[in-house]
C-alpha positions in Angstrom: 9.9 -11.8 -46.7 10.9 -8.8 -44.5 13.2 -8.7 -41.4 12.2 -9.8 -38.0 10.6 -7.7 -36.0 10.8 -7.2 -32.3 8.0 -6.0 -30.1 8.8 -4.5 -26.2 6.6 -4.8 -23.0 6.8 -3.7 -20.0 3.4 -5.3 -18.9 3.2 -8.0 -16.5 0.7 -10.2 -16.3 2.0 -12.7 -13.6 3.6 -10.7 -11.4 4.4 -14.0 -8.7 6.6 -14.9 -11.8 7.8 -11.6 -13.1 6.7 -12.0 -16.5 7.7 -8.4 -17.4 9.6 -6.6 -19.6 9.6 -9.4 -22.3 10.4 -9.1 -26.1 8.2 -10.5 -28.4 10.1 -11.8 -32.0 7.7 -12.2 -35.1 9.0 -12.9 -38.9 10.1 -15.8 -40.8 13.1 -16.3 -39.9 15.6 -19.8 -38.6 17.7 -17.1 -36.8 18.5 -17.4 -32.8 18.9 -14.2 -30.9 20.6 -13.3 -28.5 18.3 -10.2 -25.5 19.8 -9.1 -23.1 18.2 -6.9 -20.2 20.3 -4.6 -18.6 19.3 -2.5 -15.4 20.0 1.3 -16.0 21.7 3.0 -12.5 24.1 5.7 -11.7 27.2 3.3 -12.5 25.7 2.4 -15.9 24.5 -0.4 -17.3 23.9 -3.9 -15.0 23.4 -6.8 -17.2 20.6 -8.9 -15.4 19.9 -12.1 -18.0 21.1 -12.8 -21.4 18.2 -15.0 -23.3 17.9 -16.9 -26.7 15.0 -16.7 -28.5 13.2 -17.0 -31.7 11.2 -15.8 -34.1 7.0 -17.3 -32.7 8.9 -16.7 -29.3 8.3 -14.0 -26.2 11.1 -14.0 -24.0 11.8 -12.3 -20.3 14.8 -12.1 -18.0 12.2 -13.6 -15.1 13.2 -11.5 -12.6 11.1 -9.2 -10.5 7.8 -7.3 -11.9 7.9 -3.9 -10.1 9.4 -0.7 -11.4 13.4 -1.3 -12.7 14.9 1.4 -15.5 15.5 -1.5 -18.1 17.3 -1.3 -21.2 17.2 -4.2 -23.6 19.3 -5.3 -26.5 18.8 -7.7 -29.3 22.0 -8.9 -31.4 22.8 -11.6 -33.8 25.8 -13.0 -33.9 27.4 -9.7 -31.4 25.3 -7.5 -33.5 23.3 -5.4 -32.6 19.7 -4.7 -34.3 17.8 -3.3 -32.1 17.3 -1.8 -28.2 14.7 0.0 -26.0 14.8 1.6 -22.9 11.8 1.8 -20.4 10.4 6.0 -20.8 6.6 5.5 -19.8 6.4 9.7 -19.9 3.4 10.5 -22.2 2.2 6.5 -22.7 -0.4 5.1 -20.4 0.7 2.1 -17.2 -1.6 0.4 -15.2 -1.3 -0.1 -11.7 -2.9 -3.0 -9.9 -3.5 -3.0 -5.8 -3.4 -6.5 -5.3 -4.8 -6.3 -1.6 -8.3 -6.4 -0.4 -7.2 -4.9 3.4 -8.0 -1.3 3.9 -5.0 -0.4 5.1 -2.6 -1.5 2.3 -5.3 0.6 -0.3 -4.7 3.9 1.7 -1.2 3.5 2.3 -0.3 2.7 -1.0 -2.9 5.2 -3.3 -0.8 8.1 -2.6 2.1 6.6 -4.7 0.3 6.0 -7.4 -0.4 9.6 -7.5 3.2 9.9 -7.5 4.3 7.6 -10.1 2.0 9.3 -12.5 3.5 13.0 -11.4 6.8 11.6 -11.7 7.0 10.5 -15.1 3.8 12.6 -16.4 2.1 9.7 -17.5 -1.3 8.3 -17.3 -2.1 6.2 -14.5 -5.1 3.5 -14.8 -5.5 2.4 -11.2 -7.4 -0.6 -9.9 -8.4 -0.5 -6.0 -10.8 -2.5 -4.0 -11.7 0.9 -2.4 -12.2 2.9 -5.4 -15.0 5.1 -4.0 -12.6 6.2 -0.9 -10.1 7.8 -3.8 -11.9 8.7 -7.1 -12.8 12.6 -6.0 -9.5 12.7 -4.3 -7.3 11.9 -7.3 -8.6 13.1 -10.4 -6.1 12.8 -12.5 -5.9 9.1 -12.0 -8.8 6.5 -14.0 -9.9 3.9 -11.6 -11.2 1.0 -12.7 -12.8 -2.5 -10.7 -10.2 -5.0 -9.4 -9.6 -8.0 -12.3 -10.3 -5.2 -14.9 -7.9 -6.2 -18.2 -6.5 -3.7 -20.3 -4.3 -4.7 -23.3 -2.6 -1.8 -24.8 -1.0 0.0 -22.0 2.6 0.7 -21.7 3.1 -1.0 -18.5 2.0 -3.1 -16.0 2.5 -3.2 -12.5 1.0 -5.7 -8.9 1.3 -3.5 -5.6 1.2 -6.2 -3.1 2.7 -7.6 0.9 5.1 -10.2 0.4 5.3 -12.3 3.0 6.9 -15.4 1.6 10.6 -14.0 0.4 9.5 -14.2 -3.6 11.4 -11.0 -4.6 10.4 -11.2 -7.8 6.9 -9.9 -6.7 8.5 -7.8 -4.3 11.9 -5.9 -3.3 10.9 -5.9 0.7 8.9 -8.1 3.0 6.1 -6.4 4.6 6.6 -7.8 8.0 9.9 -5.8 8.3 9.4 -2.6 6.6 6.8 0.5 7.2 3.6 -0.7 4.9 3.7 2.6 2.9 7.5 1.7 1.8 6.1 -1.4 0.4 5.2 1.0 -2.5 7.5 3.4 -2.8 9.9 -0.1 -3.5 8.3 -1.4 -5.8 7.2 2.1 -7.7 10.8 2.8 -7.4 9.9 6.1 -5.7 11.3 7.4 -2.3 10.9 6.2 0.6 8.5 8.9 2.2 5.4 9.3 3.8 2.6 10.1 2.4 -0.6 10.9 3.6 -3.5 10.9 1.4 -5.7 13.7 2.1 -8.7 11.9 2.4 -10.5 14.7 4.2 -11.5 16.9 1.4 -14.2 15.2 0.5 -15.7 15.0 3.9 -17.7 18.0 6.2 -15.6 19.1 9.2 -19.5 19.3 11.8 -19.0 20.7 15.5 -21.1 18.8 17.4 -21.9 20.0 21.2 -20.6 17.1 22.7 -17.3 15.9 21.7 -17.1 12.4 20.8 -14.4 9.6 20.8 -14.5 6.8 17.9 -12.5 3.1 19.2 -12.3 0.1 17.3 -11.8 -3.4 19.8 -10.7 -5.2 15.8 -8.8 -5.6 12.6 -8.2 -7.9 9.8 -5.9 -10.5 12.0 -7.2 -11.7 16.0 -3.5 -11.9 16.7 -3.0 -8.2 16.5 -6.0 -7.3 19.5 -4.7 -5.9 22.1 -4.5 -8.9 25.1 -4.8 -6.8 28.0 -8.3 -8.8 30.0 -11.0 -5.6 29.8 -8.8 -2.9 28.7 -10.8 -1.1 26.2 -13.7 -1.1 29.2 -11.5 0.7 31.5 -10.6 3.1 28.4 -14.4 3.7 27.9 -14.7 4.6 31.3 -11.6 7.0 31.7 -12.9 8.9 28.1 -16.5 8.6 30.3 -15.3 10.3 33.1 -13.8 13.1 30.9 -16.8 13.9 29.6 -15.8 11.7 26.0 -19.2 10.3 24.3 -16.9 6.7 22.9 -18.2 5.8 19.4 -17.5 2.1 18.6 -17.2 1.8 14.6 -15.8 -1.8 13.7 -17.9 -3.5 11.9 -18.0 -6.8 14.5 -20.3 -6.4 17.3 -19.7 -4.5 20.7 -20.2 -5.8 24.4 -18.7 -2.2 25.7 -21.0 -0.2 28.2 -21.7 2.9 28.0 -20.5 3.5 24.5 -23.0 4.3 21.2 -22.5 1.9 19.0 -21.9 2.1 15.6 -20.8 -1.3 14.9 -22.0 -3.5 11.7 -21.8 -2.3 7.8 -21.5 1.1 6.6 -20.1 2.2 4.0 -15.8 3.0 4.1 -17.3 7.0 3.8 -19.4 6.7 6.1 -16.7 5.7 8.4 -14.4 8.5 7.2 -17.3 11.2 8.1 -18.0 9.9 12.0 -13.5 9.7 12.4 -13.5 12.8 10.8 -15.0 15.0 13.1 -14.3 13.0 16.1 -11.5 13.9 18.6 -9.8 11.2 18.2 -9.3 7.6 17.6 -8.1 4.6 19.4 -7.2 1.2 17.6 -5.2 -1.2 16.5 -2.7 -2.0 13.8 -5.4 -1.5 11.1 -7.6 -0.2 8.3 -9.7 2.2 10.9 -6.8 2.9 12.3 -5.3 4.0 8.7 -8.7 5.7 7.7 -8.5 8.1 10.6 -4.9 9.2 9.2 -5.7 9.8 6.4 -8.6 12.4 7.3 -6.1 13.5 9.4 -8.0 12.1 13.0 -5.2 11.5 15.9 -4.5 8.1 15.6 -3.6 6.2 19.4 -2.4 3.4 18.2 -2.5 0.4 20.3 -0.1 -2.7 19.2 2.1 -4.5 20.9 3.0 -7.2 18.1 4.0 -4.5 15.2 7.5 -2.4 15.0 6.8 1.6 15.6 7.1 1.8 12.1 5.2 -0.4 10.7 2.0 1.9 10.6 2.6 6.0 9.8 4.9 7.6 12.1 2.7 11.1 12.1 -0.2 12.9 13.7 -0.4 9.0 15.8 0.4 7.8 19.6 2.1 4.7 19.6 1.4 2.7 22.4 3.5 -0.6 22.8 4.9 -2.6 25.2 7.6 -3.9 22.5 9.5 -1.2 21.1 12.3 -2.4 20.4 10.6 -4.9 17.7 11.9 -5.3 14.3 9.6 -6.4 12.5 6.4 -7.8 13.1 6.2 -10.8 15.7 3.1 -12.1 16.9 4.6 -14.0 19.8 5.4 -11.1 21.9 4.8 -11.5 25.6 4.6 -8.0 26.8 1.0 -6.3 27.2 0.7 -2.7 27.1 -1.6 -1.8 29.7 -4.5 0.7 30.6 -2.3 3.0 32.6 -0.3 3.6 29.7 -2.9 4.7 27.5 -4.4 6.6 29.8 -1.0 8.3 30.1 -0.6 9.0 26.4 -4.3 9.9 26.6 -3.2 12.3 29.4 -0.5 13.2 27.6 -2.0 14.5 23.9 -4.6 16.7 25.6 -2.6 18.4 27.8 -0.5 19.1 24.8 -3.4 20.5 22.6 
């Protein structure tokens, strides 16, 4: 019989429980090993956990599921027998978007590409919006959600944490920019990046200019609570000579609009937004989609902090600009006059 062997893995399969990195011990001995898990940082090695392990066991520090510069040692009676350093260079990494929401997927996809470039690795990615991304990020291998791939070097989940589970995410999604959820999990610089989704679309000039709007978001709590506010804005845009195109999935009761509500593909929505003069919406996936195709966004949100969404190519409109985190119980409500004045300022500055 040979010596025991040790297999090192960085493939998380239970993100809420953080079951990677891990070491699997194979062999026949009765030895009890010490497995030490370190994080490498500018100060050197920082021991996060030391776990006992025997043959036919897989042990993990059970600390975090996100990207960490790990260094792992296996020792017996103090003697170093094996070690491994996290290094995805030239290896295959599987990154899973752990969210259905359109805005989440758009916000996070640029950082999957940044991870690929930073580590010079092959990246497989599952999102719930693959059709939006596959022709833009041609070096990423897209697969359907819930796909299982066994032989990858590492696997990570990008998801928004609201319950304080530090194993799942190092930040609370209600307190930071949505994009920085991804940067914190993938250990990347917190710099805003826009996915250039307009590169797969056609820019068409119409005889009459139009504006897109959507009154809805994924949660009614994100809605604009000013009574009849949307109709007042539609009337103003009509007065300026714009057609107003409503592109929400939900039905609209607004008057004097072009009704394109209902089920349309996201690429169709993206094309409509790309040719619009601008978009007016809420803290919603359609606002993220408009931003991603480089169409200016007027974002009305009295319940999210002004840095929660993107901060480029956007006019933020909030009656509560000092919010430090998402708060659905705010009292102040944006008025139509404020929105109209913001539109005036934007048009005068063009």
